N, C-alpha and C positions, 0 to 999 in steps of 0.2 A: 909819305906815311899817312895812315888813316886814323890817327888818334882822335877819339871822340871828345867833344866838349862836355866832359862829365867830371864831377869831383869824386866819383866813386872809384875805388880800386877795381880794375877789371877782373872778372872771373876768368876770362880767356884773353890771352895776348900772344901774338906771334911777332917775331922780330926777323925781318928779311929772310923768310922761310922759302926755300926752294925744294922741289922734289924732282930728281933727275933719274930717268930710266935710260939704260944703255942697251942697245941692240947691236952687237958687234962693235963697229967703230962709230956708229951713229949715237948721238946724244939727244934725248927727247926731254924737254923741260915741261913737265906737267904743271909745275908751279914755279914762278920766277920772282923771287925776292918779295914775297907778300908780307906786309905788316898791317896788323889790325888790332883793335881792342874792343872787347864786349863787356860792358858792366854786368853785374849779377842781376838776375830776375828779368831778363829780356827774352822775348820771342823773336828770333832772328831768322831771316831767309838768306841763303846763298843762291843766287840766280845767275843764269847765263846759258849759252848754247851748249849742246853736247860737246864734250872735249874741252870745256873751258877751264877745268881744274877744280870745280866746286866740290865734287865728290872726293877728290884727292885731299883737298883742304879739310873737309869734314872728317876723313879717316885719320888725319894727323891729330886733330883736336880730340878725337875719341880714343886716341892711343891704339888705333888699329894698324898704324903705319908709322914710319919714322921719316923725318926730313933728311934730305941730303945735305942741306946747309941751313943755318939759322936756328932760332930758339922757339920752342913751343911751351907756353906756360898755361896751366889750367888749375884752378883752385889752389894756387900757391905752389904748385909743383912744376918743376921744369922737366917735361916729359922726355926730351931728346937725350937726357943724360942717364935714363934708366935702362937696365938690361931687360931682356925679354921676360924673365920671371917677375921682376919688380913692376914692369909695365902691365903685365896681366893682373897682378894683385891690385895695382892702383885702379885699373879699369873696372874691376869687379866692385870696388868700393865706391867709385865716384861717377860712373857713366851708365846711363840707361839707353838701350838701343832699340830703335823702331825701324822696321824694314818695309819696303814697298809691298812685298808679297807675303807679309805677316810672319812667315817662318815658325808657325805653330807645329807642335808635334801631334800628328793625327791620332795616335793611340792614347793621348792624354786628354782629359777633360779641361775645361777652361781654368778651373782652380789649380790643377796640377801644372798646367802650362805657365801660369803666372808665378807659381812658387819655384819654378826651375832655378832662377838666379840665386835663390836663397840656399840652394844646396852647397854653395861655396862659403856659407857662413857657419857659425857654430850653433845655430838655432836648432831646436828639436823639431820633429815633424809637425807636432800640434801647433807650435808657434809659427812655423812656415805657412801652414794652411790658414791660420788666423789672419796673418798679414796679407796673404793672397786674397782672402775674402774682403778685407778692407779695401784693397786696391781695386777689386772688381766693383765694389760699391761706389767708389769715387768715379768710375767711368760709366756707371749706370747699368751694370750687368750682374748685379748680385743674384738675380733670379735665373741666370744662365750658367751658374758656376759648375754644374754637373754635366753640362752639354759638351759634346765633342765638336771639334772644328767643322766637320762635314755637315753638322746640323745648324751652323751659324751662318748668317749672311756675311757678305764681304765687309760691310761696315762694322758688324759685331766682332768679326775676327780681328779687325784692326784695333778695336777697343780693347780686346783681350791683349793684343800686343802692346798697347800703350800701358795697360795695367802691369804687364810684365816688366816694362821699362821703369815703371814708377815704384815697384814693390821694394826695392832696396833703398829708397829715399835718396837718389843720387844728387850730386851737385849739378850735373849736366845731363840733359836728355838730348840725344842726337837722332834725328829722323831723316831717313833717306827716301825721298819721294813718297811720303806717307799717303798721299791722295792719288798716286799714279794709277792704281788698279781699282779705283772706285768711281761710281757714277757721280753726277754733279751734286745730288742731294746728300749722299753720304760723305763726299769730299768736304762739303761745307760743314757738316756736322763734326767731322774729325778736326778740321781747322778751329772750329769753335771750342772743341774740347781741349785742344792744346793751348788755346788762348786762356781757357779757364784754369788750367794747371799753372800757368804763369801768374794769373791774377790772384788765385786763391791760395796757392802754395809757394809762390815766389820762385818757381823753377826757371832755370835758364834753359831755353830750348833752341837748338840750332837745327834748321831744316834745309835740306837741299831740295829744290823744287823747280819745276817748269811751269807750275800752275799760277797764272796771273791773279787768280782770286786770293792767293796767299797775302797779297799786299793789303787786303781789307782787314787782316787779322794780326799781322806782325808789327812789332815796334821798330825794327830796323831791317834794312835790306842792303846786302852787299852784292855787287855785280862783278862777275869775272869774265874774262875773255882771253883765250889763248894763254892761260896760265898766269895772267896778271890781274890784279885788282884795279878795276877802272876808277879813275879819279877825274875831278874837274868836269869839263863839258862832256867828255865821253860818258862818264857815269851818269850825269844828269840826263843825257839823251836816252841812255838805256833804261833809266828809271821811269822817265816820262812815257816811253813806248810801252812799258809793261802796265803803267797806270791806265793808259788809254785802253789797253786790252782788257784790264780788270773791270773797267766800268765802275758802276756803283757810286758815281759822283766824286771819286777821288781824283783830284786834279793837282795836288801839291805834294809836299814832302821834300825834306832836305836830302843830301847825298846818301847818308846812311841811316838817318834816324827820322821816323815819321813824326808829324806834328803832334805835340802833346795834347792838343785838343782832340785829335783823332784817337789817341791812346785812351783818354778819359771816356770818349764816346763808346769805344769797344768794351771797356770795362763795365759800362753801365748796361750793356745789352744782355 
């Protein structure tokens, strides 16, 4: 098990979670008995090669999928016991989603795109738009509120997507390869913005990524391979290999949690 040395009650916890897909008589284990805990207010990376199970795990924590075995707990709720309607309602209240390809609606301007999740609430239109404008201000795009996606750069579109994930004030923000469709400069800016949401607003952010630069910004990193959470020397080797690829003077870090000195350094940037 990967229980972290923390006195805090975890916001996210899995207990021996497996996700099994069946194709005829064949059984494919996308996840195999994964147990982990994530305290609140952490910026976390799930890393590993394609097919390692990191996206499957992210989908379980976001309430987008169900485990075949084991328990999934987020924000005090056991998700694997909820039916589809209950899970959808829970997800709308507690989770903000960020996608690699932004998933903005082309015929809506930035303000209306950000306000979309609030349609599931009882807020009136005026209040929905007011909150969308606040979210756009947080990501530095208040002056682009009336612009349509086609007139925004890739980095700006991803900021709109982040504002949309933030607008409901969720407990958990889940990001699927948020820098995967961006150039290096915009990728760094998006990672810094996510880091700021963690530092300024206490948001818990889970990010699936192949980007080694992410280790310069996250508090914790979990490494998966072939559906299992790497532990011990295997995890250490995977972590160190990514640190070398990331560069930037990072040469340390424990199995799952980065050194507190580096966390303080990032918060000061």
